[in-house]
C-alpha positions as CSV (number, residue, x, y, z in Angstrom):
1,M,13.9,-23.7,-7.2
2,A,17.3,-22.2,-8.6
3,I,19.1,-19.0,-7.6
4,A,21.4,-17.1,-9.9
5,Y,23.8,-14.7,-8.6
6,C,24.7,-12.4,-11.4
7,V,27.8,-10.3,-11.3
8,G,29.2,-7.3,-13.1
9,T,27.4,-5.8,-16.1
10,L,24.3,-7.5,-17.5
11,D,24.5,-7.4,-21.3
12,R,22.6,-9.2,-23.9
13,P,24.9,-12.2,-24.3
14,T,25.0,-12.6,-20.5
15,V,21.3,-12.6,-20.1
16,E,20.9,-14.9,-23.2
17,E,23.3,-17.3,-21.5
18,L,21.1,-17.2,-18.4
19,L,18.1,-17.8,-20.5
20,D,19.6,-21.0,-22.0
21,R,20.4,-22.1,-18.3
22,I,16.8,-21.5,-17.2
23,R,15.5,-23.4,-20.3
24,G,17.8,-26.4,-19.3
25,L,16.7,-26.3,-15.7
26,A,13.0,-25.9,-16.6
27,A,13.5,-29.0,-18.9
28,Q,14.7,-30.8,-15.7
29,G,11.5,-29.7,-13.7
30,V,12.7,-26.7,-12.0
31,R,9.9,-24.0,-11.9
32,G,11.0,-21.3,-9.6
33,F,13.9,-18.9,-10.5
34,V,15.5,-16.1,-8.6
35,C,18.0,-13.8,-10.1
36,S,19.9,-11.9,-7.5
37,L,21.2,-8.4,-8.9
38,E,23.1,-7.7,-5.6
39,R,26.5,-7.8,-7.4
40,V,25.4,-6.2,-10.6
41,S,26.8,-3.0,-11.3
42,H,25.0,-2.0,-14.6
43,I,22.3,-3.4,-16.9
44,H,23.0,-2.6,-20.5
45,F,19.7,-1.3,-22.3
46,Q,20.2,-4.1,-24.8
47,A,19.6,-6.7,-22.1
48,L,16.2,-5.4,-21.1
49,D,14.4,-7.4,-23.7
50,P,16.1,-10.6,-22.9
51,L,15.4,-10.0,-19.3
52,V,11.6,-10.0,-20.0
53,R,12.0,-13.2,-22.3
54,L,13.5,-14.9,-19.1
55,Q,10.0,-14.7,-17.6
56,R,8.5,-15.7,-20.8
57,A,10.6,-18.8,-20.9
58,A,10.0,-19.7,-17.2
59,A,6.1,-19.1,-17.7
60,D,6.2,-21.4,-20.8
61,S,7.4,-24.2,-18.6
62,G,4.9,-23.4,-15.8
63,G,7.3,-21.5,-13.8
64,K,8.1,-18.0,-12.7
65,I,11.3,-15.8,-12.2
66,V,11.9,-13.1,-9.6
67,F,14.6,-10.6,-9.7
68,A,15.9,-9.6,-6.3
69,D,18.5,-7.2,-4.6
70,A,18.3,-4.5,-7.3
71,S,20.1,-1.3,-6.2
72,P,18.3,2.0,-6.7
73,Y,20.4,2.6,-9.8
74,L,19.4,-0.8,-11.3
75,R,15.8,-0.4,-10.3
76,Q,15.9,2.9,-12.3
77,I,17.2,1.0,-15.4
78,L,14.6,-1.7,-15.1
79,D,11.8,0.7,-14.6
80,F,12.9,2.8,-17.6
81,G,12.9,-0.5,-19.7
82,G,9.4,-1.5,-18.4
83,V,10.8,-4.7,-16.9
84,P,8.6,-4.7,-13.8
85,R,5.6,-4.8,-15.9
86,H,6.5,-8.2,-16.9
87,V,9.0,-9.6,-14.2
88,A,8.4,-9.7,-10.4
89,L,10.9,-7.7,-8.4
90,A,11.6,-8.4,-4.8
91,L,13.5,-6.4,-2.2
92,D,16.0,-9.2,-1.6
93,T,16.6,-12.9,-2.2
94,N,14.6,-14.1,0.9
95,A,11.6,-12.2,-0.2
96,A,12.0,-13.6,-3.8
97,V,12.3,-17.2,-2.4
98,W,9.2,-16.6,-0.2
99,S,7.2,-15.2,-3.1
100,L,8.0,-18.3,-5.2
101,Q,7.1,-20.6,-2.5
102,H,3.9,-18.8,-1.8
103,D,3.0,-18.9,-5.5
104,A,3.7,-22.7,-5.6
105,D,1.5,-23.2,-2.4
106,A,-1.4,-21.4,-4.0
107,L,-1.2,-23.4,-7.2
108,A,-1.1,-26.7,-5.3
109,A,-4.2,-25.6,-3.2
110,H,-5.9,-24.3,-6.5
111,P,-4.6,-26.2,-9.5
112,T,-7.0,-24.7,-11.9
113,A,-6.1,-21.1,-11.0
114,S,-4.0,-19.2,-13.6
């Protein structure tokens, strides 16, 4: 599992850099990703589609990404962009980690589940 602590404004280039890192980690076998938004002050509207692509990239490698620690302001931006329809949101980093561990346990118990 990998945890990214994002800082400042999330814009398209920043999210695309994160996407490259996730692809690299996924190639090394990492399947669970947490993106903490605790220190993010703003999400640019052009970053919304790349945020959804983060989940697609994780899913393509058999993994999952969970966003955590979004302030009410950031949550409003994510909701406006439809991100929660595609990417899991957790209240905090601990809940995100628990969610990923729970999903991994469920898949191990039922490997044919999708």
